[in-house]
C-alpha positions in Angstrom: 1.5 10.4 -8.4 1.1 14.0 -9.4 -1.4 14.6 -6.5 -0.8 17.7 -4.4 -0.8 16.7 -0.7 -0.7 18.9 2.3 1.2 16.3 4.3 3.4 13.3 3.4 1.5 11.2 6.0 -1.1 9.0 4.3 -3.6 6.6 5.8 -3.0 3.2 4.3 -5.8 0.7 3.4 -7.7 -0.3 6.5 -11.2 -0.8 7.8 -11.2 2.5 9.6 -12.0 4.1 6.3 -15.3 2.2 6.0 -17.0 5.2 7.6 -17.1 8.7 6.0 -17.0 10.2 9.5 -13.7 8.5 10.1 -12.3 9.9 6.9 -13.3 13.4 7.9 -11.5 12.8 11.2 -8.4 11.7 9.3 -8.5 14.9 7.3 -8.9 17.0 10.5 -6.0 15.1 12.1 -3.7 16.1 9.3 -3.7 13.2 6.8 -2.4 14.1 3.4 -4.6 11.5 1.7 -6.6 8.4 2.5 -6.4 5.0 0.8 -9.7 3.2 1.3 -9.8 -0.4 2.6 -9.3 -2.9 -0.2 -12.3 -4.0 -2.3 -11.9 -7.7 -3.0 -13.5 -9.2 -6.0 -14.6 -12.2 -4.1 -16.9 -10.1 -1.9 -18.6 -8.9 -5.1 -19.0 -12.3 -6.8 -20.2 -13.8 -3.5 -18.5 -17.0 -4.4 -16.0 -19.3 -2.7 -12.6 -17.4 -2.7 -10.9 -20.6 -4.0 -13.0 -20.7 -7.1 -11.8 -18.9 -10.2 -8.4 -18.4 -8.8 -5.2 -19.7 -10.3 -3.7 -22.4 -8.2 -0.7 -20.1 -7.6 -2.9 -17.9 -5.4 -3.0 -20.4 -2.6 -5.3 -22.8 -0.8 -8.8 -21.5 -0.4 -8.6 -22.2 3.3 -6.2 -19.4 3.7 -8.8 -16.8 2.6 -12.0 -15.6 4.3 -15.3 -17.0 3.1 -18.0 -14.8 1.5 -19.8 -14.6 4.8 -16.8 -12.7 6.2 -17.1 -9.9 3.7 -19.0 -6.8 4.8 -19.1 -4.4 1.9 -20.8 -4.6 -1.5 -19.5 -2.9 -4.6 -22.4 -0.4 -4.4 -21.5 0.4 -0.8 -17.8 0.8 -1.6 -18.5 3.2 -4.4 -20.9 5.1 -2.1 -18.2 5.5 0.4 -16.0 7.1 -2.3 -18.7 9.5 -3.2 -19.5 10.5 0.3 -15.9 10.9 1.2 -15.4 13.2 -1.8 -18.3 15.3 -0.6 -16.9 15.6 2.9 -13.2 16.1 2.5 -10.8 18.0 0.3 -7.8 15.6 0.6 -7.3 12.9 -2.2 -9.3 9.6 -1.8 -7.5 6.6 -3.2 -9.5 3.4 -4.0 -7.8 0.1 -3.3 -8.6 -2.9 -5.5 -7.7 -6.6 -5.3 -9.1 -8.5 -8.3 -9.0 -12.1 -9.4 -10.1 -11.9 -13.0 -9.5 -9.7 -16.0 -13.0 -8.2 -15.7 -12.6 -7.7 -12.0 -9.4 -5.6 -12.3 -10.8 -3.5 -15.2 -14.5 -3.0 -14.4 -14.1 -2.1 -10.7 -11.1 0.2 -11.4 -13.3 2.0 -13.9 -16.2 2.2 -11.4 -13.9 3.6 -8.7 -12.8 6.3 -11.1 -16.4 7.2 -12.0 -17.3 7.4 -8.3 -14.7 10.1 -7.9 -11.5 8.3 -6.7 -8.4 10.5 -7.2 -6.2 7.4 -7.8 -6.3 3.7 -7.5 -4.0 1.4 -5.5 -3.7 -2.0 -7.1 -3.4 -4.4 -4.1 -1.9 -7.3 -5.9 -2.1 -9.8 -3.1 -0.7 -12.7 -4.9 1.0 -15.7 -3.2 2.7 -17.9 -5.8 2.9 -21.2 -3.9 2.3 -23.4 -6.9 5.7 -25.0 -7.4 5.1 -25.3 -11.2 5.0 -21.5 -11.5 8.2 -19.8 -12.7 9.4 -16.5 -11.3 9.1 -14.9 -14.7 5.4 -15.8 -14.8 4.8 -14.3 -11.5 6.4 -11.0 -12.6 4.5 -11.0 -15.9 1.2 -11.4 -13.9 1.9 -8.1 -12.1 2.8 -6.4 -15.3 -0.4 -7.7 -16.9 -2.6 -6.5 -14.1 -1.0 -3.1 -14.2 -1.6 -3.0 -18.0 -5.3 -3.9 -17.7 -6.0 -1.3 -15.0 -4.0 1.5 -16.8 -5.8 0.8 -20.0 -9.2 1.4 -18.4 -8.7 4.5 -16.2 -7.1 7.9 -16.6 -6.4 8.6 -12.9 -3.0 7.7 -11.4 -2.4 4.0 -10.6 -0.2 2.8 -7.7 0.7 -0.9 -7.3 1.4 -2.4 -3.9 4.2 -4.9 -4.0 5.6 -7.7 -1.8 9.4 -7.9 -1.2 9.9 -11.4 -2.4 10.8 -11.0 -6.1 14.1 -12.6 -7.2 15.2 -9.0 -8.1 13.0 -6.5 -6.4 14.8 -3.5 -7.9 14.5 -4.8 -11.5 10.8 -5.6 -10.9 10.3 -2.1 -9.6 11.9 -0.6 -12.7 9.8 -2.8 -15.0 6.6 -1.6 -13.3 7.7 2.0 -13.4 8.6 1.7 -17.1 5.2 0.0 -17.7 3.4 3.1 -16.4 2.9 2.6 -12.7 2.6 6.1 -11.2 3.7 4.9 -7.7 4.9 1.8 -6.0 3.8 1.0 -2.4 6.5 -0.9 -0.5 5.6 -3.4 0.9 2.4 -5.5 1.2 2.2 -7.6 4.4 1.3 -11.2 3.7 -0.8 -12.6 6.5 0.4 -16.1 6.6 -1.7 -18.7 8.4 -0.9 -20.1 11.8 -1.6 -23.6 13.0 -3.9 -24.6 15.8 -2.2 -27.7 17.2 -5.2 -28.8 19.2 -7.8 -28.4 16.5 -5.3 -29.4 13.8 -6.3 -26.7 11.4 -4.8 -23.7 9.7 -6.1 -20.4 11.3 -5.8 -16.8 10.2 -3.7 -14.6 12.5 -3.4 -10.8 12.4 -0.9 -8.7 14.3 -0.4 -5.0 14.0 2.9 -3.9 12.4 5.7 -2.6 14.6 8.6 -0.2 14.1 10.9 -3.3 13.9 9.4 -4.0 10.4 10.6 -0.7 8.9 14.0 -1.9 7.7 13.1 -4.0 4.7 11.0 -1.3 3.0 13.5 1.3 4.2 16.3 -0.5 2.3 14.4 -0.7 -0.9 13.1 2.8 -0.9 16.6 4.0 -0.3 17.9 1.8 -3.1 15.2 2.9 -5.6 15.1 6.6 -4.9 16.2 8.6 -7.9 16.5 5.5 -10.1 12.9 5.0 -11.2 10.2 7.5 -12.3 7.4 6.1 -10.1 6.6 7.8 -6.8 7.6 5.8 -3.7 5.1 5.1 -0.9 6.5 3.6 2.3 4.3 1.3 4.4 4.8 -1.0 7.4 6.0 -0.2 10.9 5.0 3.5 11.0 4.1 4.2 14.6 5.6 7.6 15.2 7.2 10.6 13.6 10.5 8.8 13.9 9.5 6.2 11.3 8.0 8.9 9.1 11.3 10.8 9.2 13.4 7.7 8.4 11.3 6.8 5.4 11.5 10.4 4.1 15.3 10.4 4.5 15.4 7.2 2.5 13.5 8.9 -0.3 9.8 8.1 0.2 7.3 10.6 -1.3 4.7 9.6 1.2 4.6 7.5 4.4 1.6 5.3 5.1 0.2 4.2 8.4 -2.7 2.1 9.6 -1.7 0.0 12.6 -0.8 3.0 14.7 -4.3 4.4 14.2 -5.8 1.2 15.6 -3.4 1.3 18.5 -3.6 5.1 19.4 -6.6 6.4 17.5 -7.1 8.4 14.4 -6.0 11.6 16.1 -2.5 10.1 16.4 -2.0 11.4 12.8 -1.8 14.9 14.4 0.8 13.6 16.9 3.0 12.3 14.1 2.6 15.5 12.0 3.6 17.6 15.0 6.6 15.4 15.6 7.7 15.7 12.0 7.4 19.5 12.1 9.3 19.7 15.4 12.1 17.6 14.0 12.3 19.8 10.8 12.5 22.9 12.9 15.2 21.4 15.1 17.2 20.4 12.0 16.5 23.7 10.3 14.7 22.2 7.3 12.1 24.5 5.8 10.5 21.9 3.5 10.6 18.2 2.7 12.7 18.7 -0.5 15.7 19.7 1.6 16.0 16.3 3.2 14.0 13.8 1.2 16.4 11.1 0.0 19.6 12.4 1.7 20.2 9.0 3.1 19.3 7.1 -0.1 21.8 4.8 -1.5 22.8 7.2 -4.3 23.6 9.8 -1.7 25.7 7.6 0.6 29.4 7.4 -0.3 29.9 4.1 1.5 27.7 1.8 -0.6 28.4 -1.2 1.7 26.3 0.5 4.3 23.4 -0.9 2.3 24.8 -4.0 0.6 26.6 -5.6 3.5 25.1 -3.8 6.5 25.7 -5.4 9.9 28.3 -7.9 8.6 
């Protein structure tokens, strides 16, 4: 996104960044940047998450109630300010809005608080069967346009992998001014409690087995769009970091591994990356970033018909 990072390993949005002390520990452990936990407009409005949403977003029972939110707008902006005072690495705000005013106003406030960039967390589940795919795509483009028009700092947009043509949508967003694409958002689908007969939220940490879908699309998009590419999902060790970089990722994001192994695990991943580079005789990231992308592989079927 035009930001200078000391490392390609970035902390993705998670609750560990609620504390400025944790952000300082992330910097000390080697993080290149930190994406703060997402600010959801519902927690600011203090209203039922089902109200004011388009039906396409999904049943209100699939979302937490206002009592489950812990951070006000003032506290969130305060975290940005304190983090900027404590650390030198970029601090990226993460925003999930539900209204035009929410996307624009809170993006502007994040910039004023000192955020170096904004990640648009467009968590949008189009389960309304009346909604056409083109309308879903346009919604993402409209959100990007609103945010871009109200801030001057870089804007990344976090996508899901379920567009009819993911590559074409990525190009549209890049052409519309997205400075980076984050691939991919994890949708936390509800589970069913068969005794209580109700839908219940479930949360599982990501695992390295989840790397392949974002790996495919980063490799397919590398060199074909102008936006930076951020890989997320399944990053547990230096091995996943290396694979994503070989595919063409500009940065590799992790959160689940920090819950599993602690914030200092960032240092372990960084050392693993450095050791691999030394073994392979790479002096810098430029020498190997994207060498296994689709445009650099002579056998294109390795991507298009893999495992058949």
